[in-house]
C-alpha positions in Angstrom: -16.5 -30.4 -39.3 -13.3 -32.3 -38.5 -11.7 -30.8 -41.7 -12.5 -27.3 -40.4 -10.9 -28.1 -37.0 -7.8 -29.6 -38.6 -7.3 -26.8 -41.1 -8.0 -24.0 -38.5 -6.3 -25.5 -35.5 -4.2 -22.4 -34.9 -7.3 -20.2 -34.7 -9.0 -22.5 -32.3 -5.9 -22.6 -30.1 -5.6 -18.8 -30.2 -9.2 -18.4 -29.1 -8.8 -20.9 -26.3 -5.6 -19.1 -25.2 -7.4 -15.7 -25.2 -10.2 -17.2 -23.2 -7.9 -18.6 -20.6 -5.9 -15.4 -20.3 -9.2 -13.4 -19.8 -10.4 -15.9 -17.2 -7.1 -15.7 -15.3 -7.1 -11.8 -15.5 -10.6 -11.7 -14.0 -9.7 -13.9 -11.1 -6.5 -12.0 -10.2 -8.1 -8.6 -10.4 -11.4 -9.4 -8.7 -11.2 -8.7 -5.0 -14.3 -8.4 -2.8 -14.3 -5.0 -1.3 -17.1 -6.1 1.1 -14.7 -8.7 2.6 -12.1 -6.0 3.2 -14.8 -3.7 4.7 -15.8 -6.5 7.1 -12.1 -6.6 8.2 -12.1 -2.9 9.0 -10.7 -1.5 5.8 -9.9 2.2 5.5 -12.1 3.8 2.8 -10.1 6.2 0.7 -12.2 8.6 -1.5 -10.1 9.8 -4.4 -12.5 12.4 -5.7 -11.5 16.1 -5.6 -11.9 18.0 -2.3 -15.0 19.8 -3.8 -16.7 16.5 -4.7 -15.9 15.0 -1.3 -17.4 18.0 0.5 -20.6 17.6 -1.5 -21.2 14.2 0.1 -19.1 11.3 1.3 -19.0 8.1 3.4 -18.7 8.7 7.1 -15.1 8.1 8.4 -13.7 7.9 4.8 -10.5 9.7 4.0 -10.3 12.2 1.1 -7.1 11.8 -0.8 -7.6 13.2 -4.3 -6.1 11.0 -6.9 -3.6 13.7 -8.0 -2.3 13.8 -4.4 -1.9 10.1 -3.9 1.7 9.9 -4.8 2.9 12.1 -2.0 0.3 11.0 0.5 0.7 7.3 0.2 3.0 7.2 3.2 0.1 8.1 5.4 -1.1 4.5 5.1 0.4 1.3 6.5 0.8 -1.7 4.2 -0.8 -3.8 7.0 -4.1 -1.8 6.5 -6.9 -3.1 4.3 -7.9 -0.3 1.9 -11.0 0.2 -0.3 -10.9 3.0 -2.8 -14.0 4.9 -4.1 -14.8 7.8 -6.3 -17.7 9.1 -8.4 -17.8 6.3 -11.0 -15.1 3.8 -10.1 -12.6 4.8 -12.7 -10.3 6.9 -10.5 -10.8 4.3 -7.7 -9.4 1.7 -10.1 -6.4 3.9 -10.8 -5.8 4.4 -7.1 -6.2 0.6 -6.5 -3.5 -0.1 -9.1 -1.2 2.5 -7.6 -1.6 1.0 -4.1 -1.2 -2.6 -5.4 2.0 -1.7 -7.2 3.4 -0.6 -3.8 2.3 -3.8 -2.0 -0.9 -2.7 -0.3 -4.0 -4.9 0.2 -6.6 -2.9 -1.7 -9.9 -3.3 -3.5 -11.9 -1.0 -5.7 -15.3 -0.2 -4.1 -16.5 1.7 -7.2 -18.9 4.5 -6.7 -18.8 6.0 -3.2 -22.6 5.8 -3.1 -22.3 2.0 -3.3 -20.9 2.0 0.2 -22.9 4.9 1.6 -24.8 4.0 4.8 
C-alpha cells in the first residue's frame, strides 16, 4: 500500500486538491434563500411574461431574463433578492448576473418552491 502511495503521490495530491476546490465552491455559492426571504427579500421571477401570467408568487416582480440587463437599475444594491423561474436554471443565471454587479442575491429555484 505504501508503495502505491509513494509512486502515485501526484494523483493523490490532485484528487485532494480537486476535492478541496469543489468543497470551497459549494460553500461560496450556497446561500440560503429562506434567510433572505425572512429579511424581506424581493422575489424576482425571471420567466417570460406569458409564463408569469399563468401563475406566480404574490408580490413577486416579473423581469424576464432577457430584459434583466436593462432593468437592473430598478433594484437597489441594499435590497435582498431571491430569483426564481420554472426550473431554477434561469434563476441561477439571473443570480450570477446580480452578483457580478454587487447585489445580495440567492437562487430560490422553481417558483413553486416559494409559492404560498
